[in-house]
N, C-alpha and C positions, 0 to 999 in steps of 0.2 A: 504494500500500500504506500502511495506517495505521500510524503509529508506536505502539509499545507502551510501557507504563510499566515500566522496568527494575526498579525497586524492588518493584513488585507481583509481578513474575515471580520474583524472588529470594526474597521473603518467603514465597511459596507453595511453594517447592521446598527441602526439607531437605538435598538433596545434589546441587547442580549440578557438584560437583567443582572442578576448576580452570577459571577463566573469563577471557576476554579481551573487553574493550570498546575499540573505537577509533572516534573520531568527531570532531566539532567543536562549539564553542560560541562564539556571537557575543556579545561583551560590551564595553562601553566603547568602541564604535566600531571594534572590531577582532576578528578571529577567532583563536581558540585551538584548536590540535589537542589532542585528549583521548585519553589512554591509561589503561586500568585493567587490572590483572591481580591475581588472588587465587588462593590455594591453600586447600584444605580437607583434612580427614583423618578417617578412622574408626579407624585403628590408632594405637597409641602411637608407632610409628616415623614415621608420616606427620605426626602432630601435634607431634612433637619438632623443629620447624623455626622459623626466623625469616628474614625478608628483611634483607639487609645491603647498604648502598650501596657501589658500586664506582666506579672512575674513569669507566667508560663505561655504567653502568646499575645493575643489582642482581644479587645472587646469593642462593641459599638456603644456609643452613648449619644444622648441628645446634645446638639450644639447649643440650642436655646431651649432650656427646660420649660419655659413658659409657653412654647409653641407645640410641645409634644402632646398629641391627643390619644394615641393608642400604642403603647410600647410592646404589645404582646408578640408581634412577629418581627419586630425590627431591632430589638435590644437583646443581644446575646453575645457569646464568645465565639467568634468565627474560627480562631486558631488556638489550640492548646497542646502543650507538650504532655506526653504520657510516657515517662521513662525515656526510652530511645526511639520513640515513635512520635509522629506529629499528626494530629487530627485537624482537618480543615472542613468546615461545612457552612451552609447558608442559614443556619438556624440553631435552636437550642438542642438539636440532636448531637451537637458537639459534646455536650455534657453527658448525654446518654451513652455515646460511644466511649468516652473517657471512663465512665463508671463501670461499664462492662469489661473493658480491657483490664482495669485494676482488679476485677474479680476473676481474671483468667479466662474470660469469655472472648468472643470474636467480634470483629467489625460487623459481620453479617448478622450475628446474634442480636446485636444492639439495634440494628436498623429494621429487623423483623418486628420490633415492638413499636415502630413509628410508621407514619404515613405522610402523604402530601399535606400542605398547609390548608387549613379550613377557611380559605378566602374565596369562596364561590363568587363569580363564575370562573375565575382564573385557575383555581386549584393549583397554585404554584408548587412545582416539584421541590422536594428536598434533595439537594445534591451534597455529596459527602466524599471526602478523600482521606486516605491514610498512607503516610510515607514511613517506610521502614528504614532502619539504620544503614542497610546496604544499598539503598537507592531504589529498591523495588517499591511499587505502590499499588493501591487499590482505589477505585472510584465506584460510586453508586448513585443511582437516581431512583427516587420513590415518586411515582406519578399517578395521576388519576386515570382509571380505565372505566369504560362504560358510563361516561358522563358524570364521573365523580362517585359512582356507586361502589367501586372497589379500588384497591391500591395495587398497582403493578410495581414490583421491586426488581430492579436490575443491578447486577454486580459485575465488575470488570477488574481483572488483575493483570498487571504489566510488569515485565522484567526490565531492569535497568538497561538503558541504551544511551550512549552519549549523544548530546546535541538534539535530543528528541523528547517530546512530552505529549500529554493528552489534555485536551480542553473540553470542558463541559459547562453549560450554562443553564439557567432556569428556563429561558425562552428562546424561541427561534428568531424572534423579532417583535416589533411593535404590533398592536392590534387590540381589539375589544370583542371578546376576551383575549387575553394574551395567549399566543400559541406556545405550548410546552416544547421544550427541547425534544428532539426525536432522533432515534438511532444510537449508534455507539459514540462514545467520546471521540473527538476528532484528533487524529494524529497530526502534530504540528512540529515544526523545526524550532529549536531554541538556539539562537545565534548570538545573543548578548553575553558579554564576558563578565558582567557584574550585575548585582541587584540594582544599582543606580541606572545602568544602561537599559535594562529591561523595564524598570519602572517608568522611565522617560518614554520609551517606545509605547508601552501599554497606555499610559495616561494620554498621550497624544492621539492614540487610535480610538479611544472611547469617545462616544458622542458628548460634545462639550456641554450640552444642555442637561443631559440626563446623568452624567457621571457624578459620583458623590465621594467615594473613598477607595483607595487602593493599598494593598499590602503586598510586598515582594520580599522574598527571602532566599538567599543562596547559602548553602551549608556545605563547607568543605568536608567531603566524606572521609578524609584521612584523620581529621582531628575534631570535627564538630564545630569549628569556628564559624559563626554566622555573619552574614551581611544582611541588614534589614533596612528597608525603605518603606515609609508610610507617607502617602499623599492624601490630604484632605482638601476638598474644594473650599471649605470654610476657613481652615487654619494653615494651609500650606504643607510643606514637606519637611520630614525629619528622617534622619538616617543614623545608623550605628554599625560598627564593625568591631566588637570587642574580641580580644584574643582569649576568650573563655569558652570552653566547650559547652554546647547545649545538651549533649547526650548525658542523660542521668542514669543512675544505676538500676532503677526499678523498671 
């Protein structure tokens, strides 16, 4: 299967919604695991958000608390470390996956207890990813079937390969109702040599009116040293590259 150009895909799509990219980049004689997650919004409530770094990842929070009307589906932890694994999702299923992993259960076990979001008529899919210490990764989508009457759960597993990743989003594009992502995660090339470079490329490719926040992280697979970039439409850009391994013992 031929790798597609992620920036071209995003530039041509005004509303992919929330998106996950997981993959790998070979640089300077070593491999780096790559994670990207972004949020978009059409309503004032959805656009009134920023990403904020936490001890084990990131969380969303309201930019202006006085304008927040319903936090139920938009305030959550998109990225969390669980020992030597990283969970990334578009909702509070991050915590479900984390709890199951800590109990010795699996990514799939956790997601079999969850389903798509209760936001009819869109029935927004729940998309989730899990990155392992060796660079291998899993993706999943939970989406409505039969007009929202049942939940279809799809799981995908990928083996590390350099300069390659997979992209999945909540929607195929704009619409009313919003059309859910369809098919397998899209095979894409990863050509940026740093989190800064990829973050710039992604932010420039996302629709200027609808983009809200972006998280990008490169993790050196030799030592676990991370490079992290967060871009918020409301508050700007922050970045860090500490020489401290993120791989924990549990």
